[in-house]
C-alpha positions as CSV (number, residue, x, y, z in Angstrom):
1,M,35.4,14.1,29.5
2,N,32.8,12.7,27.0
3,K,30.3,12.5,29.9
4,Y,31.1,16.6,30.5
5,I,30.9,17.4,27.1
6,I,27.4,15.2,26.9
7,L,25.9,17.2,30.1
8,F,27.2,20.6,28.9
9,A,25.3,19.8,25.3
10,A,22.2,19.0,27.4
11,L,22.4,22.0,29.5
12,L,22.8,24.0,26.1
13,L,19.9,22.1,24.2
14,S,17.4,22.7,27.7
15,I,18.2,26.4,27.7
16,S,17.9,26.7,23.9
17,V,14.1,24.9,24.0
18,E,13.4,27.2,27.0
19,A,14.3,30.3,25.2
20,Q,12.0,29.2,22.4
21,M,9.1,28.4,24.5
22,K,9.4,31.8,25.9
23,N,9.7,33.3,22.7
24,Q,7.1,31.1,21.0
25,R,3.9,33.0,19.9
26,Y,0.5,30.8,19.6
27,V,-2.3,31.2,17.7
28,Y,-6.0,32.0,19.8
29,E,-9.5,31.7,19.5
30,T,-9.4,29.2,16.8
31,F,-13.3,28.7,17.6
32,R,-15.1,31.0,19.4
33,G,-15.6,29.0,22.6
34,T,-15.3,25.4,23.8
35,R,-18.4,24.1,21.6
36,I,-18.8,23.8,18.0
37,V,-22.7,22.8,17.8
38,N,-23.3,19.7,19.5
39,G,-19.2,18.6,20.4
40,H,-16.7,20.3,21.6
41,S,-13.7,22.6,20.3
42,I,-9.9,22.2,21.0
43,E,-10.4,25.5,22.8
44,T,-10.0,25.4,26.9
45,L,-11.1,27.4,29.6
46,H,-8.6,29.8,31.2
47,A,-7.7,28.9,34.8
48,G,-10.3,30.1,37.3
49,E,-13.0,30.4,34.7
50,M,-16.3,28.6,34.7
51,E,-18.7,28.6,32.0
52,M,-22.4,27.9,32.3
53,I,-23.9,26.5,29.3
54,I,-27.7,26.2,28.7
55,S,-28.3,24.0,25.6
56,H,-31.7,23.2,23.9
57,R,-33.0,21.2,21.2
58,F,-36.5,21.4,19.9
59,G,-38.5,18.8,18.0
60,R,-38.3,18.2,14.4
61,L,-39.4,20.8,11.9
62,N,-41.7,18.3,9.8
63,G,-43.9,18.1,12.9
64,G,-46.1,20.7,10.9
65,G,-48.1,23.3,12.2
66,Y,-49.8,20.8,14.8
67,E,-46.5,20.7,16.6
68,L,-45.4,24.7,15.8
69,F,-42.6,23.0,13.8
70,G,-41.1,21.3,16.6
71,L,-41.5,24.2,19.5
72,D,-44.0,22.3,20.8
73,Q,-41.1,19.3,22.6
74,S,-37.8,20.1,23.7
75,T,-34.9,18.8,25.3
76,I,-32.2,20.7,27.6
77,R,-28.7,20.0,29.0
78,L,-27.7,22.2,31.7
79,G,-23.8,22.2,32.0
80,L,-20.8,23.7,34.1
81,D,-17.5,23.6,32.7
82,Y,-14.2,24.9,34.8
83,G,-10.9,25.6,34.2
84,V,-8.7,24.1,36.8
85,L,-5.5,25.3,34.6
86,N,-5.4,26.8,31.6
87,W,-4.8,23.5,29.8
88,I,-7.0,21.3,32.1
89,N,-10.7,21.5,32.0
90,I,-13.7,19.7,33.8
91,G,-17.1,19.7,33.4
92,I,-20.6,18.0,34.6
93,G,-24.0,18.4,33.0
94,R,-27.6,16.4,32.9
95,S,-29.7,16.1,30.1
96,S,-33.4,15.7,29.9
97,L,-33.0,13.0,27.0
98,G,-32.2,9.9,29.1
99,K,-32.6,11.5,31.9
100,E,-28.6,11.5,31.4
101,F,-25.8,13.1,34.0
102,D,-22.6,13.3,32.2
103,G,-19.0,14.5,33.5
104,F,-15.7,15.0,31.3
105,V,-12.0,16.2,31.5
106,K,-10.5,18.0,28.6
107,L,-6.9,18.2,28.0
108,Q,-4.8,20.9,26.1
109,L,-1.8,19.0,24.5
110,L,-0.3,21.1,21.8
111,R,-1.0,24.8,20.5
112,Q,-0.3,26.0,16.9
113,S,2.1,28.5,16.5
114,V,2.2,31.7,14.5
115,Q,3.3,31.2,11.0
116,G,6.8,31.5,10.6
117,Q,7.7,30.1,13.8
118,N,9.3,26.6,14.7
119,G,6.4,25.4,16.4
120,S,3.4,23.2,15.7
121,P,1.3,23.5,12.7
122,V,-1.9,22.6,14.5
123,S,-3.7,22.3,18.1
124,I,-4.3,18.9,20.0
125,T,-6.8,18.4,22.4
126,A,-7.9,15.3,24.2
127,F,-11.1,14.8,25.9
128,S,-12.5,11.8,27.8
129,S,-16.2,11.5,29.3
130,A,-18.6,9.4,30.9
131,A,-22.0,9.4,30.9
132,Y,-25.0,7.9,32.9
133,K,-28.5,7.2,32.0
134,T,-30.9,7.5,35.0
135,L,-34.3,7.0,33.0
136,K,-36.0,4.3,34.3
137,S,-36.3,0.7,32.8
138,S,-39.4,0.0,30.5
139,D,-39.7,-3.1,32.5
140,P,-40.0,-2.7,36.3
141,E,-39.2,-6.6,36.8
142,R,-36.0,-6.3,35.0
143,P,-34.2,-3.3,36.0
144,L,-30.7,-2.3,34.6
145,A,-27.8,-2.8,36.7
146,W,-26.1,0.5,37.3
147,Q,-23.1,-0.5,35.3
148,N,-25.2,-1.3,32.2
149,R,-26.2,2.5,32.4
150,L,-23.0,4.0,32.0
151,A,-21.2,4.7,28.4
152,F,-17.5,6.4,27.8
153,T,-16.4,8.4,24.8
154,H,-12.6,9.3,23.9
155,Q,-11.9,11.9,21.5
156,V,-8.8,13.6,20.1
157,Y,-9.0,17.2,18.2
158,I,-6.9,18.1,16.0
159,A,-7.7,21.9,14.2
160,R,-5.9,24.5,12.5
161,K,-6.4,28.0,11.9
162,F,-5.9,28.7,8.5
163,S,-7.0,32.2,8.6
164,D,-8.8,35.0,10.9
165,R,-11.9,33.7,8.8
166,F,-11.3,29.8,8.6
167,A,-10.9,27.1,10.9
168,L,-10.7,23.1,10.7
169,Q,-11.0,20.4,12.9
170,L,-10.7,16.3,12.7
171,M,-12.5,14.5,15.6
172,P,-11.3,10.6,15.9
173,T,-13.7,9.2,18.2
174,I,-14.5,6.1,20.2
175,V,-17.3,5.1,21.8
176,H,-18.0,2.4,24.9
177,Y,-21.4,1.4,25.4
178,N,-21.5,-1.1,28.5
179,L,-24.9,-2.2,27.3
180,I,-26.0,-2.9,24.0
181,E,-29.6,-3.4,22.4
182,L,-28.9,-6.7,20.6
183,A,-25.9,-9.2,20.6
184,S,-24.8,-8.4,17.0
185,Q,-23.7,-5.0,18.3
186,E,-20.9,-4.0,18.8
187,N,-19.9,-2.1,22.0
188,D,-17.4,0.2,20.8
189,L,-18.5,2.8,18.3
190,L,-15.8,4.1,15.9
191,A,-16.5,7.6,14.0
192,L,-14.6,10.3,12.5
193,G,-16.0,14.0,12.9
194,V,-15.0,17.2,10.9
195,A,-16.1,20.4,12.0
196,G,-15.5,24.2,10.3
197,K,-15.8,27.6,11.3
198,Y,-16.1,30.7,9.2
199,Q,-16.2,34.3,10.6
200,I,-18.3,36.4,8.7
201,S,-17.9,39.0,10.7
202,K,-16.1,40.4,13.9
203,N,-19.1,38.8,16.1
204,L,-20.8,36.4,13.7
205,A,-19.5,33.4,12.6
206,L,-21.1,30.2,10.3
207,T,-20.3,26.9,11.9
208,S,-20.6,23.0,10.9
209,E,-20.0,19.7,12.3
210,Y,-20.4,16.3,10.8
211,Y,-19.4,12.9,12.6
212,Y,-19.2,9.6,10.2
213,A,-19.7,6.5,12.1
214,L,-18.1,3.0,10.5
215,P,-20.7,1.3,9.5
216,S,-20.0,-1.9,11.1
217,T,-20.3,-0.3,14.5
218,L,-23.2,1.9,13.6
219,P,-26.7,0.4,15.4
220,D,-29.5,-0.4,12.7
221,G,-31.6,2.7,12.2
222,R,-29.1,5.1,13.7
223,K,-27.8,8.1,11.3
224,N,-24.8,10.0,11.3
225,V,-25.3,13.6,12.7
226,F,-24.8,16.9,10.4
227,S,-25.3,20.2,12.2
228,L,-25.2,23.9,10.7
229,G,-25.0,26.7,13.1
230,F,-24.6,30.3,13.8
231,D,-22.3,31.5,16.6
232,I,-23.3,35.2,17.9
233,N,-20.7,36.9,20.3
234,T,-22.2,39.5,22.7
235,G,-18.9,40.0,24.8
236,S,-19.7,37.9,27.9
237,H,-22.4,36.0,26.4
238,V,-22.0,33.5,23.2
239,F,-25.2,32.4,21.2
240,Q,-25.1,29.5,19.2
241,L,-28.0,28.8,16.9
242,H,-28.2,25.2,15.2
243,L,-30.1,23.0,12.7
244,T,-29.2,19.6,13.5
245,N,-31.0,16.3,12.7
246,T,-30.4,14.9,16.5
247,D,-31.7,16.1,20.0
248,G,-29.0,14.3,21.7
249,M,-26.2,17.3,23.3
250,I,-23.6,14.6,24.7
251,E,-21.5,12.3,22.4
252,K,-22.8,9.1,23.2
253,Q,-26.2,10.1,22.1
254,F,-25.5,12.6,19.1
255,I,-23.0,10.3,17.9
256,G,-24.4,6.8,18.6
257,E,-28.0,7.3,19.0
258,T,-29.4,9.7,16.3
259,T,-32.4,8.4,14.4
260,G,-33.3,11.6,12.4
261,D,-32.5,12.0,8.8
262,W,-31.9,15.5,7.3
263,L,-33.5,14.1,3.8
264,N,-37.1,13.5,5.8
265,G,-36.9,16.4,7.3
266,D,-36.1,15.3,10.7
267,I,-34.5,18.5,11.6
268,H,-34.2,20.3,15.0
269,F,-33.8,23.8,15.7
270,G,-31.6,24.4,19.0
271,F,-29.3,26.8,20.5
272,N,-26.5,26.7,23.3
273,M,-26.6,30.0,25.6
274,V,-23.1,30.3,27.3
275,R,-21.9,32.5,30.1
276,T,-18.6,32.8,31.1
277,F,-17.4,33.9,34.9
278,K,-14.0,34.5,36.6
279,L,-14.1,33.0,39.5
280,K,-10.5,33.6,40.3
281,G,-7.3,35.3,39.2
282,R,-7.1,38.2,36.5
283,R,-9.5,38.6,33.6
284,Y,-7.9,38.1,30.0
């Protein structure tokens, strides 16, 4: 008799949960796009959407007039992101810095519920990437093994949209380098990122991003990365203009390999140009 009561209770519970999920209302557009400045946001593309991202970082502003305040140099990343499902994204890219190829997978685990409903107070997305450096060895007599050219990044994004104007995101991070420069270094770098968005108007937002690396895991001469940006929404395009102390545009570069210092004027102007295409399914 007891087993029938338990089965009946489980059935009622499953029906109740399913009904709540159907009636659940979620918060959307915590951030305008899948990138905040250098790093990712909790946002994912809808199934069938493809995003082309062209990213530029120019040289340092303190190069002066001779270097046209950094415009004489630039690094670039070309990337394609794709929504396999609404909650699964994949992406590939190639950076001129280090001549690195990268690929990632991004999983939306939890979506913030509208205030007043019995749901999650935050959105959570998981991210993992691999990067492969193809830059030739400085010593032709000692070429690098292919596995020593690899680095991996694992992150969890935890974000909350506090109002229509303000959103905040935390990013616990582990970066693993297969090859390190010194025996005294760690292969794993631990960092915590924090990012924010303030919506100034319907199509203009101020963004910021900072990653603090655990000092014992950050190599000598490397700096924590801090960035400021503006998002300009033009419909199918998003332009993101940035000031940052890094010229890296993938996680293993800007979290663990930044050498620029804001206080010394080592500031790079840059931008992301984002274009979204709908390859299948209906438009949202």
